[in-house]
C-alpha positions as CSV (number, residue, x, y, z in Angstrom):
1,M,108.6,-94.6,-68.3
2,E,112.0,-96.0,-67.5
3,K,113.0,-93.5,-64.9
4,K,109.8,-93.8,-62.9
5,K,110.9,-97.7,-62.8
6,S,113.8,-96.7,-61.7
7,E,112.8,-94.2,-59.2
8,L,109.9,-97.1,-57.9
9,R,113.1,-99.7,-57.6
10,R,114.9,-97.2,-55.6
11,L,111.8,-96.5,-53.4
12,L,111.3,-100.2,-52.7
13,R,115.1,-100.3,-51.7
14,V,115.1,-98.0,-49.2
15,I,111.9,-99.0,-47.9
16,D,113.4,-102.6,-47.6
17,R,116.4,-101.4,-45.9
18,K,114.7,-98.9,-43.4
19,N,112.1,-101.4,-42.7
20,I,109.5,-99.6,-43.2
21,S,105.6,-100.3,-44.5
22,V,104.2,-99.4,-48.0
23,T,101.5,-97.5,-45.9
24,E,104.0,-95.7,-43.8
25,V,105.4,-94.5,-46.9
26,I,102.0,-93.4,-48.2
27,D,101.0,-91.8,-44.8
28,L,104.1,-89.9,-45.0
29,I,104.0,-89.0,-48.7
30,E,100.2,-87.7,-47.8
31,N,101.2,-85.5,-44.7
32,Q,104.1,-83.8,-46.3
33,K,101.9,-83.0,-49.0
34,K,99.2,-80.7,-46.8
35,E,100.3,-77.6,-45.7
36,G,102.6,-77.3,-42.5
37,A,101.9,-81.1,-42.5
38,N,103.7,-82.2,-38.9
39,F,106.3,-84.8,-40.2
40,S,107.5,-87.2,-37.5
41,E,110.1,-90.1,-36.9
42,K,109.6,-91.8,-33.5
43,F,112.4,-93.5,-31.5
44,N,113.1,-95.0,-28.3
45,L,115.9,-93.6,-26.5
46,I,117.7,-94.8,-23.4
47,I,119.0,-91.8,-21.2
48,D,122.0,-92.8,-18.9
49,Y,121.9,-90.3,-16.4
50,S,124.9,-91.9,-14.4
51,R,127.0,-90.6,-17.1
52,S,128.3,-87.3,-16.7
53,L,127.6,-84.3,-19.1
54,K,131.1,-85.6,-20.9
55,E,130.8,-88.8,-20.9
56,M,127.3,-88.6,-23.0
57,I,129.2,-85.6,-25.4
58,L,132.5,-88.3,-26.0
59,A,129.8,-90.9,-26.7
60,G,128.4,-89.3,-29.1
61,S,131.9,-88.9,-31.0
62,Y,131.0,-85.1,-32.3
63,D,133.6,-84.0,-34.3
64,W,133.2,-80.9,-32.7
65,S,131.2,-79.3,-29.4
66,D,130.5,-75.9,-28.2
67,S,132.2,-75.4,-25.0
68,D,129.6,-73.4,-23.4
69,V,127.5,-76.9,-22.8
70,L,129.8,-77.7,-20.7
71,K,129.7,-74.5,-18.5
72,E,126.7,-76.0,-16.4
73,N,125.3,-79.0,-15.2
74,F,121.5,-79.8,-16.9
75,I,120.8,-83.1,-15.2
76,P,117.0,-82.9,-14.3
77,K,116.4,-83.0,-10.5
78,G,115.3,-86.6,-9.5
79,L,116.8,-88.2,-12.3
80,V,121.0,-88.3,-11.2
81,G,122.1,-91.9,-11.3
82,K,119.0,-93.4,-13.2
83,K,118.3,-95.0,-16.7
84,V,115.1,-93.7,-18.3
85,D,113.7,-95.2,-21.3
86,V,111.5,-92.8,-23.4
87,D,109.6,-92.2,-26.5
88,A,110.8,-89.5,-28.4
89,K,109.8,-88.2,-31.9
90,I,111.1,-85.0,-34.2
91,F,108.6,-82.9,-34.9
92,Y,108.6,-81.0,-38.3
93,F,106.2,-78.6,-39.7
94,N,107.9,-77.6,-43.2
95,K,107.2,-74.2,-42.8
96,T,108.1,-70.8,-40.4
97,V,106.7,-72.0,-37.1
98,K,107.0,-69.3,-33.8
99,N,107.8,-71.3,-30.6
100,R,104.2,-71.2,-29.1
101,D,103.3,-73.5,-31.9
102,I,105.9,-76.1,-31.3
103,F,104.9,-75.9,-28.0
104,I,101.4,-76.6,-28.5
105,A,101.7,-79.1,-31.2
106,M,103.9,-81.4,-28.9
107,E,101.3,-80.7,-26.2
108,K,99.2,-82.0,-28.2
109,E,100.3,-85.0,-29.4
110,G,101.4,-85.9,-25.7
111,Y,105.4,-84.4,-25.7
112,R,106.9,-82.2,-24.3
113,P,110.7,-80.5,-25.6
114,A,113.5,-82.6,-24.9
115,N,116.6,-81.7,-22.9
116,L,120.4,-82.0,-23.3
117,F,120.4,-85.4,-22.1
118,E,118.0,-86.3,-24.3
119,L,119.3,-84.7,-27.4
120,L,122.7,-86.6,-26.4
121,A,121.1,-90.1,-26.2
122,L,119.7,-89.5,-29.7
123,G,123.3,-88.1,-31.4
124,E,124.9,-91.9,-29.9
125,A,122.0,-93.8,-30.5
126,K,121.3,-92.2,-34.6
127,P,124.6,-90.4,-35.4
128,D,123.9,-89.9,-39.1
129,L,120.2,-88.4,-38.5
130,Q,122.3,-85.0,-37.9
131,K,123.8,-85.3,-41.3
132,K,120.3,-85.2,-43.1
133,F,118.9,-82.0,-41.2
134,G,119.6,-79.9,-37.9
135,I,117.9,-81.2,-34.9
136,F,117.2,-78.9,-31.7
137,A,116.1,-79.3,-27.9
138,L,114.3,-76.8,-27.0
139,H,114.4,-77.2,-23.2
140,P,116.0,-76.1,-21.1
141,I,116.2,-72.3,-22.7
142,W,119.4,-71.0,-21.7
143,S,120.2,-67.4,-21.1
144,C,123.7,-66.9,-21.5
145,V,123.6,-62.9,-21.1
146,P,120.4,-60.6,-20.8
147,D,118.4,-60.9,-23.6
148,V,120.3,-63.9,-25.3
149,S,119.1,-67.2,-24.8
150,R,120.3,-70.3,-26.5
151,V,119.0,-74.2,-27.0
152,P,121.2,-77.4,-27.8
153,A,121.2,-78.4,-31.1
154,L,122.8,-81.1,-33.4
155,R,123.9,-80.5,-36.9
156,F,125.7,-81.4,-39.6
157,A,128.5,-78.5,-41.1
158,S,131.9,-78.4,-42.6
159,G,131.7,-82.1,-43.0
160,Q,131.5,-82.2,-39.1
161,R,129.2,-83.5,-36.7
162,R,128.3,-80.7,-34.6
163,L,126.9,-80.5,-30.9
164,F,126.4,-76.7,-30.2
165,L,124.6,-74.0,-28.7
166,Y,121.8,-72.1,-30.9
167,W,120.2,-68.8,-30.6
168,F,116.7,-69.4,-29.6
169,T,114.3,-67.4,-31.8
170,T,111.1,-66.7,-31.9
171,N,110.5,-67.9,-35.9
172,W,111.9,-70.9,-36.9
173,S,112.5,-71.7,-40.2
174,R,110.8,-74.9,-42.3
175,H,114.2,-76.4,-42.4
176,H,114.4,-77.2,-38.4
177,R,113.2,-80.1,-36.2
178,F,112.6,-80.3,-32.8
179,L,112.9,-83.6,-30.6
180,A,110.2,-84.2,-28.3
181,V,109.8,-87.0,-25.9
182,R,106.9,-88.4,-24.4
183,E,105.7,-87.4,-21.2
């Protein structure tokens, strides 16, 4: 009984600290219990396309970044010099999932896969988030050599916040999470 009271006090502290409602917590728990539930965490992000890729990486204060990220300039056409306000969401499936299913789930909810700049904006705005789980941006998919494709990712490894390119795979494990933005 004492353990349950202690856990309840801890839950209430988290609810208060995170400023979320009890209803949101209940919804989250109920959704997590469903097999393959789509966990969601939503954010409002401002992407400043007037900054260079290097400036955005520096603003994120990563302990390590993959040098391959800087080899290309991946600013979406028509956005150079603009600041864009987007609604973003992290998709989590809690099961092994195929690329096709990720894209379908995002589209069904009115989202598209995030790009590198949107991922960097998240890393800057929420630097501790990647310490909890790896976050992947599935657009664009970069082919660095024939038959090898990679996507940008934020992860925490060896005590470091890292920005790197991760192998694009056909099946993603239950541990992966994917950033998307509202279309």
